[in-house]
BAFI-3210 file (N, C-alpha, C; in Angstrom, 3 decimals, decimal comma, padded with zeros to 6 digits):
// residues 250
n [1|2|3|4|5|6|7|8|9|10|11|12|13|14|15|16|17|18|19|20|21|22|23|24|25|26|27|28|29|30|31|32|33|34|35|36|37|38|39|40|41|42|43|44|45|46|47|48|49|50|51|52|53|54|55|56|57|58|59|60|61|62|63|64|65|66|67|68|69|70|71|72|73|74|75|76|77|78|79|80|81|82|83|84|85|86|87|88|89|90|91|92|93|94|95|96|97|98|99|100|101|102|103|104|105|106|107|108|109|110|111|112|113|114|115|116|117|118|119|120|121|122|123|124|125|126|127|128|129|130|131|132|133|134|135|136|137|138|139|140|141|142|143|144|145|146|147|148|149|150|151|152|153|154|155|156|157|158|159|160|161|162|163|164|165|166|167|168|169|170|171|172|173|174|175|176|177|178|179|180|181|182|183|184|185|186|187|188|189|190|191|192|193|194|195|196|197|198|199|200|201|202|203|204|205|206|207|208|209|210|211|212|213|214|215|216|217|218|219|220|221|222|223|224|225|226|227|228|229|230|231|232|233|234|235|236|237|238|239|240|241|242|243|244|245|246|247|248|249|250]
n.u [-051,944|-054,649|-057,832|-060,063|-059,184|-058,696|-060,872|-061,038|-058,526|-058,725|-060,761|-059,450|-057,398|-058,959|-060,106|-057,858|-057,158|-059,426|-059,321|-056,926|-057,607|-059,623|-058,109|-056,344|-058,162|-059,278|-057,041|-056,537|-058,855|-058,546|-056,252|-057,188|-059,074|-057,384|-055,779|-057,483|-058,692|-059,372|-060,886|-058,836|-056,490|-054,161|-052,505|-049,072|-045,925|-044,791|-047,085|-048,352|-049,344|-050,463|-052,910|-053,329|-055,677|-055,903|-055,375|-056,093|-055,707|-055,651|-058,275|-059,694|-058,857|-060,223|-062,741|-064,243|-065,588|-065,074|-067,321|-068,738|-069,891|-070,924|-071,911|-074,695|-075,379|-078,111|-081,162|-082,742|-085,325|-085,474|-085,123|-084,695|-082,661|-084,210|-085,642|-084,515|-082,072|-081,873|-082,755|-085,571|-086,958|-088,097|-089,224|-086,835|-084,836|-082,158|-079,068|-078,188|-076,747|-076,850|-076,316|-076,897|-074,766|-073,552|-074,587|-074,774|-076,523|-077,082|-078,199|-076,177|-076,211|-076,750|-074,761|-071,753|-069,359|-065,993|-062,671|-060,108|-057,600|-057,986|-058,398|-056,978|-057,841|-059,059|-061,979|-065,427|-066,628|-064,992|-064,083|-066,352|-067,174|-068,239|-067,868|-068,492|-066,967|-067,425|-066,936|-067,264|-065,702|-064,358|-062,929|-060,102|-059,145|-056,420|-053,527|-051,106|-048,695|-049,901|-052,253|-055,204|-056,884|-058,133|-056,663|-055,996|-057,603|-056,745|-057,671|-056,160|-055,708|-055,575|-056,884|-057,291|-058,975|-059,714|-061,047|-063,749|-064,643|-066,837|-067,693|-069,174|-071,685|-071,381|-070,182|-067,903|-066,621|-064,481|-064,132|-061,921|-060,582|-058,403|-058,098|-058,244|-061,480|-062,417|-061,752|-058,329|-056,584|-055,403|-055,006|-054,042|-053,184|-055,517|-055,820|-057,335|-058,783|-060,686|-061,638|-061,481|-060,008|-060,609|-062,211|-061,836|-063,936|-065,560|-067,393|-066,895|-068,157|-067,143|-067,367|-066,298|-066,077|-065,400|-063,868|-063,543|-061,167|-059,399|-062,426|-063,324|-062,085|-062,610|-060,956|-059,425|-059,004|-059,599|-061,247|-059,587|-058,337|-055,336|-054,090|-055,139|-055,364|-055,418|-054,430|-053,014|-052,600|-051,062|-052,251|-052,223|-054,474|-057,478|-059,222|-059,788|-059,209|-061,457|-061,989|-064,842|-067,150|-068,903|-071,388|-072,486|-075,190|-076,357]
n.v [-041,895|-042,584|-042,614|-042,201|-040,700|-038,223|-036,251|-035,635|-034,467|-032,287|-030,830|-030,139|-028,473|-026,383|-025,452|-024,476|-022,365|-020,752|-020,084|-018,653|-016,488|-015,252|-014,472|-012,596|-010,616|-009,853|-008,803|-006,618|-005,098|-004,521|-002,985|-000,837|000,219|000,907|002,795|004,765|008,151|010,651|013,724|014,562|013,803|015,426|016,877|015,985|017,651|021,035|023,743|025,382|027,910|030,296|031,638|033,914|033,742|035,074|037,671|041,013|041,493|038,878|037,906|039,721|038,940|036,541|037,446|037,434|037,343|037,105|035,695|035,537|033,585|032,889|029,897|028,227|025,934|023,850|022,486|019,552|017,654|014,128|010,627|007,577|004,555|002,075|-001,282|-001,786|-000,675|001,926|005,469|005,115|004,664|005,332|008,667|011,174|013,653|015,538|017,063|019,691|021,914|025,328|027,848|025,458|025,622|024,651|024,330|024,941|026,908|028,298|031,103|033,595|036,277|038,099|037,783|038,709|040,508|039,898|041,153|039,766|039,949|039,632|037,020|035,542|036,539|036,034|034,209|033,418|032,157|030,744|027,753|024,971|025,129|026,211|027,434|029,268|029,935|031,411|031,548|032,526|031,565|032,718|031,399|032,896|034,599|034,635|033,931|035,819|034,935|032,590|030,432|029,203|027,355|024,122|023,128|021,742|022,703|023,480|023,822|025,182|025,174|025,951|025,530|026,638|024,808|022,491|021,521|021,225|020,961|022,129|021,798|023,353|022,759|020,150|017,687|015,638|012,361|009,558|006,138|005,848|008,157|010,876|014,206|016,647|017,140|016,523|016,350|016,631|016,372|017,404|020,789|020,543|020,639|021,266|020,201|020,147|018,940|021,086|021,507|020,071|020,183|022,928|026,013|029,383|031,793|029,940|029,137|028,449|027,365|027,655|026,424|026,675|024,889|025,604|024,276|024,199|022,660|020,148|018,150|016,720|017,993|020,937|023,811|026,880|028,713|030,224|030,150|030,329|031,165|030,096|030,274|030,679|029,460|029,246|026,932|026,044|023,396|022,178|019,561|016,280|015,746|013,730|010,768|010,350|008,138|007,712|007,245|005,589|007,629|008,757|011,169|014,105|016,216|019,601]
n.w [-028,733|-026,618|-027,982|-026,453|-024,332|-025,317|-025,403|-022,655|-022,089|-023,772|-022,562|-020,197|-021,157|-022,222|-019,846|-018,509|-020,219|-019,925|-017,163|-017,138|-018,779|-017,247|-015,050|-016,190|-017,077|-014,609|-013,344|-015,001|-014,585|-011,870|-011,994|-013,499|-011,744|-009,601|-010,835|-011,447|-011,259|-008,801|-007,630|-006,073|-007,265|-008,649|-011,525|-012,156|-011,500|-012,233|-012,279|-015,265|-015,146|-012,686|-010,521|-007,981|-005,642|-003,342|-003,670|-004,797|-007,530|-008,563|-008,033|-009,519|-012,038|-012,447|-012,449|-010,083|-006,669|-003,212|-000,906|002,352|005,175|008,505|010,314|011,922|014,517|014,727|016,146|014,861|013,233|012,873|012,023|013,812|013,385|011,387|010,833|008,357|008,574|007,860|008,116|009,114|011,352|014,683|015,308|016,055|017,771|016,519|015,442|013,186|010,746|009,678|007,200|004,507|002,129|-000,170|-002,688|-006,226|-007,112|-004,848|-003,033|-002,331|-002,211|-000,194|001,567|003,341|001,519|001,165|001,244|-000,797|000,291|002,950|003,626|005,458|007,824|011,109|011,596|012,521|015,713|017,364|019,276|018,903|015,665|012,359|008,975|005,877|002,721|-000,359|-003,914|-007,274|-010,161|-013,262|-016,097|-017,405|-020,522|-020,944|-018,924|-018,151|-020,460|-020,993|-022,476|-021,318|-022,531|-022,862|-020,762|-017,428|-014,517|-011,210|-007,889|-005,085|-001,637|001,914|005,072|008,421|010,598|009,140|005,887|003,541|000,131|-002,212|-005,603|-008,201|-007,069|-006,174|-003,920|-004,302|-003,627|-003,037|-001,996|000,653|-000,023|000,567|001,250|-001,446|-002,357|000,135|003,732|004,376|006,443|009,695|009,603|007,021|003,465|000,821|-002,343|-005,434|-008,483|-010,396|-012,860|-016,083|-019,305|-019,726|-020,743|-021,906|-020,377|-019,188|-016,256|-012,809|-009,809|-006,548|-003,240|-000,083|002,823|006,040|008,984|012,474|014,498|016,531|016,387|018,620|020,618|020,862|019,723|021,013|019,128|015,833|012,560|009,437|006,129|004,827|002,310|-001,117|-004,317|-007,912|-010,111|-013,271|-015,519|-018,379|-019,994|-021,548|-024,242|-024,279|-023,000|-019,437|-016,804|-014,258|-010,804|-009,554|-007,869|-004,961|-004,991|-003,513|-003,787|-003,865]
ca.u [-052,827|-055,943|-058,844|-061,048|-058,626|-058,558|-061,850|-060,703|-057,396|-059,222|-061,491|-058,455|-056,753|-059,947|-060,254|-056,663|-057,270|-060,479|-058,822|-055,925|-058,303|-060,284|-057,056|-055,860|-059,208|-059,393|-055,886|-056,724|-059,885|-057,957|-055,341|-057,996|-059,648|-056,320|-055,202|-058,512|-058,391|-060,416|-060,592|-057,610|-055,338|-053,817|-051,391|-047,733|-045,059|-045,040|-048,164|-047,963|-049,771|-051,040|-053,623|-053,439|-057,034|-055,802|-054,958|-057,097|-055,460|-056,047|-059,735|-060,141|-058,554|-061,271|-064,024|-064,971|-065,520|-065,265|-068,440|-068,505|-070,974|-070,841|-073,002|-075,292|-075,786|-079,529|-081,847|-083,449|-086,094|-084,915|-085,638|-083,695|-082,519|-085,289|-085,206|-083,718|-080,832|-081,969|-083,489|-087,007|-087,489|-088,799|-088,799|-085,881|-084,242|-080,711|-078,530|-077,748|-076,218|-077,419|-076,951|-076,270|-074,453|-072,708|-075,272|-074,311|-077,484|-077,373|-078,234|-075,292|-076,170|-076,828|-073,592|-070,689|-068,283|-064,740|-061,503|-059,239|-056,410|-058,341|-058,756|-056,331|-058,454|-059,715|-063,436|-066,159|-066,639|-064,131|-064,592|-066,981|-067,763|-068,062|-068,204|-068,472|-066,395|-067,868|-066,446|-067,517|-064,552|-064,485|-061,623|-059,732|-058,625|-054,991|-052,858|-049,807|-048,518|-050,466|-053,630|-055,696|-057,775|-057,789|-055,832|-056,647|-057,590|-056,625|-057,822|-055,253|-055,983|-055,339|-057,641|-057,118|-058,152|-060,104|-061,893|-064,403|-064,786|-067,873|-067,404|-070,391|-072,792|-071,123|-069,113|-067,567|-065,621|-064,319|-063,768|-060,519|-059,986|-057,907|-057,790|-059,077|-062,735|-062,724|-060,717|-057,037|-055,908|-055,401|-054,228|-053,399|-053,553|-056,523|-055,590|-058,286|-059,132|-062,013|-062,044|-060,606|-060,253|-061,366|-062,281|-062,048|-065,344|-066,222|-067,540|-066,782|-068,588|-066,497|-067,885|-065,336|-066,660|-064,337|-064,175|-062,611|-060,901|-060,106|-063,836|-063,544|-061,421|-062,726|-059,857|-059,748|-058,670|-060,665|-061,065|-059,100|-057,712|-053,923|-053,862|-056,092|-054,757|-055,948|-053,288|-053,365|-051,639|-051,290|-052,260|-052,473|-055,893|-057,905|-060,024|-059,140|-059,860|-061,888|-062,507|-066,254|-067,259|-070,212|-071,542|-073,589|-075,645|-077,175]
ca.v [-041,443|-043,236|-041,692|-041,882|-039,719|-036,920|-035,266|-035,201|-033,540|-031,072|-030,072|-029,597|-027,340|-025,292|-024,929|-023,685|-021,133|-019,940|-019,549|-017,633|-015,303|-014,601|-013,865|-011,409|-009,605|-009,367|-007,939|-005,367|-004,330|-004,031|-001,898|000,306|000,801|001,525|003,934|005,772|009,402|011,402|015,155|014,805|013,399|016,564|016,580|016,072|018,683|022,451|024,288|026,308|029,253|030,328|032,852|034,054|034,162|035,863|039,019|041,768|041,278|037,521|037,801|040,496|038,142|035,521|038,164|036,882|038,007|036,194|035,973|034,801|033,436|031,958|028,922|027,973|024,558|023,926|021,219|019,107|016,411|013,037|009,320|006,602|003,445|001,103|-002,654|-001,777|000,022|003,270|006,341|004,886|004,249|006,272|010,070|011,611|014,971|015,514|018,395|019,998|023,273|026,185|027,393|024,472|026,555|024,042|024,266|025,863|027,995|028,884|032,568|034,205|037,709|038,910|037,510|039,706|040,436|040,136|041,387|038,583|040,143|039,358|035,605|035,021|037,126|035,002|034,346|032,495|032,511|029,854|026,478|024,145|026,043|026,003|028,615|029,121|030,913|031,096|032,392|032,017|031,878|032,676|031,113|034,047|034,328|034,353|034,237|036,193|034,420|031,233|030,240|028,078|026,485|022,700|022,758|021,252|023,721|022,899|024,758|024,861|025,985|025,357|026,219|026,307|023,626|021,517|022,070|020,446|021,878|021,822|022,336|023,389|022,129|018,743|017,284|014,284|011,658|008,142|005,341|005,955|009,410|011,825|015,459|016,994|017,757|016,175|016,697|015,994|016,154|018,587|021,890|020,056|021,297|020,675|020,479|019,321|019,306|021,721|021,563|019,460|020,704|024,156|026,974|030,762|032,142|028,902|029,515|027,378|027,828|026,992|026,680|026,087|024,728|025,604|023,549|024,373|021,331|018,865|018,212|016,179|018,900|022,219|024,700|028,252|029,617|030,538|029,618|031,269|030,581|030,456|030,699|030,154|029,650|028,478|026,530|025,487|022,430|021,768|018,101|015,638|015,533|012,337|010,333|010,164|007,111|008,284|006,325|005,833|008,457|009,136|012,620|014,729|017,405|020,589]
ca.w [-027,653|-026,582|-028,509|-025,425|-023,394|-025,976|-024,918|-021,292|-022,177|-024,422|-021,549|-019,273|-021,839|-022,275|-018,498|-018,229|-020,997|-019,309|-015,900|-017,469|-019,299|-016,116|-014,234|-016,895|-017,037|-013,232|-013,090|-015,727|-013,892|-010,629|-012,342|-013,916|-010,530|-008,820|-011,540|-011,642|-010,593|-008,122|-007,664|-005,320|-008,068|-009,492|-012,424|-011,575|-012,029|-011,959|-013,119|-016,327|-014,755|-011,346|-010,131|-006,532|-005,280|-002,124|-004,057|-005,559|-008,954|-008,913|-008,031|-010,676|-013,231|-012,626|-012,378|-008,937|-005,379|-002,085|-000,004|003,606|006,150|009,635|010,367|013,230|014,806|015,072|016,394|013,659|013,308|012,081|012,443|014,208|012,454|011,319|010,536|007,126|008,924|007,314|009,042|008,934|012,647|015,557|015,200|017,072|017,620|016,319|015,165|011,826|010,730|008,644|005,961|003,623|001,046|-001,188|-003,974|-007,258|-007,234|-003,537|-003,090|-001,340|-002,540|001,018|002,397|003,389|000,528|001,872|000,405|-000,861|001,130|004,354|003,807|006,661|009,020|011,922|011,506|013,379|017,132|018,139|019,795|017,877|014,706|010,919|008,180|004,421|001,799|-001,717|-004,993|-008,625|-011,009|-014,713|-016,697|-018,237|-021,863|-020,807|-017,662|-018,694|-021,818|-021,052|-022,924|-020,515|-023,296|-022,860|-019,611|-016,214|-013,462|-009,871|-006,778|-003,992|-000,452|003,229|006,115|009,826|010,717|008,130|004,824|002,493|-000,991|-003,192|-006,931|-009,019|-006,353|-005,877|-003,010|-004,743|-002,813|-003,320|-000,825|001,037|-000,488|001,564|000,591|-002,592|-001,949|001,525|004,711|004,103|007,722|010,550|009,030|005,800|002,209|-000,075|-003,763|-006,168|-009,847|-010,471|-014,258|-017,083|-020,656|-019,502|-021,849|-021,463|-020,198|-018,380|-014,857|-011,818|-008,492|-005,422|-001,895|000,855|004,156|007,038|010,227|013,578|015,047|016,445|016,766|019,971|021,566|020,159|020,114|021,397|018,015|014,886|011,209|008,424|004,941|004,721|000,926|-002,108|-005,639|-009,033|-010,930|-014,575|-016,047|-019,762|-019,970|-022,831|-024,510|-024,303|-021,850|-018,151|-015,990|-012,982|-009,804|-009,240|-006,676|-004,465|-005,157|-002,782|-004,500|-003,148]
c.u [-054,162|-057,013|-059,861|-060,526|-058,541|-059,591|-061,528|-059,564|-057,828|-059,950|-060,523|-057,783|-057,695|-060,110|-059,066|-056,734|-058,296|-059,993|-057,805|-056,582|-058,980|-059,267|-056,565|-056,889|-059,328|-058,241|-056,036|-057,770|-059,344|-057,031|-056,115|-058,599|-058,581|-055,783|-056,237|-058,221|-059,626|-060,052|-059,287|-056,355|-055,011|-052,658|-050,047|-046,968|-045,483|-046,163|-047,628|-048,343|-050,458|-051,719|-053,760|-054,813|-057,077|-055,308|-056,072|-056,947|-055,927|-057,548|-060,328|-059,937|-059,648|-062,673|-064,885|-064,967|-065,786|-066,456|-068,344|-069,773|-070,548|-071,945|-073,530|-075,617|-077,214|-080,080|-082,670|-084,217|-085,468|-085,597|-084,482|-083,631|-083,689|-084,747|-084,336|-082,388|-080,749|-082,764|-084,995|-087,684|-088,213|-088,311|-087,896|-085,495|-082,730|-080,247|-078,087|-077,092|-076,917|-076,499|-076,182|-075,978|-073,541|-073,292|-074,798|-075,221|-077,844|-077,254|-077,375|-075,226|-076,208|-075,666|-072,620|-069,681|-066,983|-063,604|-060,635|-057,996|-056,692|-058,716|-058,129|-056,820|-059,196|-061,220|-064,115|-066,038|-065,813|-064,855|-065,231|-067,704|-067,402|-068,351|-068,100|-067,729|-066,824|-067,269|-066,785|-066,382|-064,955|-063,089|-061,255|-059,230|-057,151|-054,577|-051,416|-049,713|-049,227|-051,930|-054,192|-056,579|-057,267|-056,982|-056,687|-056,487|-057,632|-056,751|-056,949|-055,560|-055,559|-056,072|-057,177|-058,534|-058,461|-060,933|-062,531|-064,760|-065,798|-067,518|-068,668|-071,522|-072,591|-069,982|-068,788|-066,546|-065,640|-063,862|-062,272|-059,848|-059,561|-057,519|-058,630|-060,313|-063,060|-061,549|-059,446|-056,324|-055,877|-054,457|-053,471|-053,872|-054,675|-056,215|-056,529|-058,527|-060,543|-062,489|-061,004|-061,008|-061,066|-061,277|-062,456|-063,540|-066,110|-066,259|-067,513|-067,152|-067,906|-067,174|-066,995|-065,951|-065,520|-064,789|-063,102|-062,385|-059,642|-061,536|-064,081|-062,860|-061,412|-061,696|-060,342|-059,373|-059,842|-060,311|-060,530|-058,474|-056,265|-053,581|-054,950|-055,525|-055,495|-054,789|-053,783|-052,225|-052,016|-051,163|-052,586|-053,971|-056,224|-058,658|-059,171|-059,914|-060,180|-062,411|-063,981|-066,392|-068,709|-070,287|-072,732|-073,919|-076,426|-077,823]
c.v [-042,170|-042,242|-041,305|-040,829|-038,321|-035,899|-034,753|-034,188|-032,213|-030,196|-029,433|-028,369|-026,148|-024,637|-024,041|-022,336|-020,197|-019,297|-018,443|-016,350|-014,533|-013,861|-012,565|-010,282|-009,003|-008,437|-006,587|-004,488|-003,737|-002,860|-000,640|001,003|001,551|002,785|005,011|007,007|009,955|012,874|015,483|014,477|014,496|016,192|016,763|017,233|020,089|022,968|025,271|027,746|029,177|031,676|032,849|034,605|034,873|037,270|039,696|041,506|039,894|037,359|038,592|039,698|037,119|036,122|037,661|037,808|036,966|036,657|035,035|034,722|032,515|030,916|028,836|026,492|024,617|022,524|020,848|017,820|015,367|011,748|008,398|005,456|002,475|-000,290|-002,738|-001,058|001,420|004,146|006,284|004,512|005,350|007,705|010,458|013,058|014,800|016,931|018,505|021,375|024,037|027,387|026,256|025,204|025,964|024,108|025,319|027,079|028,621|030,413|033,145|035,723|038,605|038,647|038,687|039,460|040,793|040,325|040,134|038,716|039,891|037,903|035,008|035,701|036,035|035,264|033,233|032,937|031,576|028,617|025,670|025,041|025,706|027,316|028,305|030,280|030,488|032,081|031,727|032,510|031,856|032,453|032,270|033,618|033,955|034,622|034,547|035,762|033,082|031,265|029,023|027,092|025,043|022,240|022,215|022,306|023,047|024,005|024,274|025,774|025,241|026,199|025,774|026,084|022,560|022,201|020,962|021,410|021,346|022,512|022,222|022,581|020,678|018,594|015,829|013,673|010,187|007,429|005,460|007,249|010,271|013,103|015,668|017,714|017,520|016,526|015,910|015,626|017,461|019,640|021,483|020,845|020,534|021,131|019,581|019,860|019,879|021,861|020,909|019,969|022,000|025,084|028,382|031,108|031,126|029,346|028,293|027,958|026,996|027,398|025,926|026,091|024,609|024,974|023,862|023,018|021,314|018,951|017,726|017,014|020,308|023,227|026,100|029,238|029,728|029,991|030,709|030,495|031,050|030,961|030,099|030,490|028,810|028,209|025,886|024,600|022,085|020,247|017,558|015,461|014,045|011,977|010,140|009,123|007,704|007,194|006,626|006,546|008,616|010,647|013,092|016,039|018,306|021,500]
c.w [-027,770|-026,991|-027,444|-024,440|-023,998|-025,489|-023,523|-021,312|-022,794|-023,418|-020,562|-019,873|-021,891|-020,912|-018,135|-018,949|-020,362|-018,022|-016,149|-017,944|-018,171|-015,257|-014,872|-016,831|-015,635|-012,888|-013,770|-015,062|-012,607|-010,905|-012,727|-012,710|-009,748|-009,477|-011,826|-010,804|-009,892|-008,232|-006,955|-006,120|-009,069|-010,400|-011,720|-012,193|-011,657|-012,844|-014,160|-016,009|-013,400|-011,123|-008,618|-006,192|-003,940|-002,408|-004,845|-007,053|-009,395|-009,003|-009,190|-011,963|-013,511|-012,510|-011,219|-007,738|-004,300|-001,247|001,188|004,450|007,283|009,481|011,797|013,350|015,340|015,358|015,167|013,950|012,398|012,524|012,796|013,203|012,545|011,036|009,275|007,304|008,318|008,294|008,808|010,248|013,380|015,337|016,367|016,802|017,438|016,023|013,711|011,898|009,608|008,438|005,303|002,307|-000,022|-002,584|-004,957|-007,372|-005,891|-003,626|-001,962|-001,509|-001,303|001,969|002,355|002,266|001,239|000,880|000,376|000,018|002,607|004,578|005,068|007,939|009,780|011,934|012,293|014,820|017,994|018,635|018,656|016,876|013,268|010,206|006,694|003,767|000,392|-002,715|-006,328|-009,525|-012,474|-015,303|-017,638|-019,615|-021,811|-019,365|-018,038|-020,150|-022,026|-021,497|-022,196|-021,283|-023,295|-021,676|-018,466|-015,130|-012,097|-008,830|-005,631|-002,807|000,803|004,255|007,485|010,383|009,639|007,051|004,010|001,379|-001,996|-004,505|-007,774|-008,378|-005,995|-004,875|-003,350|-003,799|-003,179|-002,053|-000,552|000,618|000,697|000,847|-000,648|-002,101|-000,475|002,433|004,444|005,399|008,481|009,983|007,768|004,582|001,522|-001,495|-004,546|-007,563|-009,849|-011,913|-015,154|-018,464|-020,587|-020,711|-021,286|-021,432|-019,369|-016,919|-013,953|-010,458|-007,406|-004,122|-000,921|002,250|005,163|008,344|011,265|014,234|015,897|016,988|018,191|021,049|020,955|020,658|020,472|020,287|017,056|013,503|010,292|007,267|004,866|003,321|000,055|-003,484|-006,671|-009,977|-012,220|-015,080|-017,485|-019,804|-021,351|-023,048|-024,527|-023,047|-020,606|-017,368|-014,624|-012,059|-009,541|-007,899|-006,273|-004,539|-004,360|-003,468|-003,575|-004,176]
res [m|n|s|r|s|f|p|s|m|f|r|v|v|c|l|i|i|l|v|t|a|v|y|v|v|a|n|n|l|s|y|a|w|a|s|g|k|t|s|a|d|v|p|a|g|k|p|n|a|m|i|d|l|g|s|d|e|g|v|k|t|v|k|g|e|w|r|y|s|d|t|k|i|v|e|a|d|f|r|g|p|g|p|d|k|q|p|t|g|t|p|v|k|t|y|d|y|t|p|h|a|g|g|v|d|f|d|d|s|k|w|e|v|i|s|p|t|t|l|d|q|r|r|g|n|g|r|l|g|f|n|w|y|r|i|k|l|t|i|p|d|r|i|g|d|f|d|p|t|g|s|t|a|v|f|e|t|s|l|d|d|y|a|e|i|w|v|d|g|e|l|s|r|a|l|g|q|s|g|g|s|v|i|a|g|w|n|a|d|n|h|l|v|v|g|r|n|v|k|p|g|q|q|i|q|l|a|v|f|g|v|n|g|p|l|s|n|p|p|t|n|f|i|y|i|r|y|a|r|l|a|f|y|k|t|e|p|g|p|v|s|l|t|p|s|e|v|m|l|r]
***
């Protein structure tokens, strides 16, 4: 081999190795992103235990109570889009709703306490409307023969017609997420992880925002909860890959 050609071949080999390494790393990162979990990614299989939050016994088990409130659509001050494409432009009037009750410390003490057996009662005033259901759960020592220590807790519900679910004052969501904490679809189920590696005595604040829909064709019916359950899955201990999520706090 010509000694002068050796450096050129060496550089080519190094370049091939570098490109291969970059490709492998990129693939691994893509896989990690794709395999990351959101609140909507519940464990597979049958749960080890289940608490019916639509029953008196179930709500007693978690030492909770359901509280309810209608909402009102109100006029609000805001700003139009500015040169930075943010709301920094001309003052405008828009609409909001009240109360914003997703926060973990929101004071719902004056709200109506409703029996869990009436969750399927039609509430709200129909047409374009929203409402709130709040409950603070305490993880029990046992559910039958099952010890929930270290398990994954999943809240399962379905509202007529849509729902968003705040957990401990957060409405987490990831790009492209469907279901879980955000709207899953028209009259669809919402199943979401509300606690990993839970411990007896741990408290979890849930705030369920009900929506009458479709929004562009407000229906003549009302909002209600078809079912509400807390499921427990015995999962393997260790770290869980989570998809980066945007979190709205209250």
